[in-house]
N, C-alpha and C positions, 0 to 999 in steps of 0.2 A: 080778638087779640092774638098776637103771634105766640107760638110756643117758644119759651126761652128756658134754656138749661140753667140749673142752679149756678154753674160757673159763670155763665154770661150774666145772670142776674146780679151776682155779687160784684162783678166788674162794672156793670152799669150803675149800680148804686154807689159804688166807690167813686166813680167818675163824677156822678151827679153831686155827691156830697162835696167833692173837691171844688167843683164849679161854684156851688152855693157858698162855700166858705170864702172863696176868693172874691165873689161878688159882694158878700157882706163886709169883707175887709176893705174893699175899694170904697164901698158905700160909707163905712164909718170914717175912713181916712178923709173922704171928701168933706163930710160935714162935721167931723171931729167934735161932737158934743154929746151930752147924755141922751138927747132925744133922737139921735141919728138912727136907732134901730126900731123906732116906733112903727114905721111903715114896713110891713112884711114884704120880703122880696120873693115874689112868686116866679120861680124859675124852674123849668124841668119838672113840673108837677106831674105831667103825663108819664114821664119815665118812672117816677117814684111810685105811681099807682100800680105799676106792674108787680111790685113787691109780693103781694099776696093775691092768690086767685080766689 
């Protein structure tokens, strides 16, 4: 695993979270019903796993 400074780490996590939220929003708008979030959106999991060593 690459060495990542805390500053980079925070930036990566913020970007990842932002992408996840926009993906979830697009997903719910597309299917616009109560069941739309039943399927987890697995995106950028590899980046999130960098969080803790």
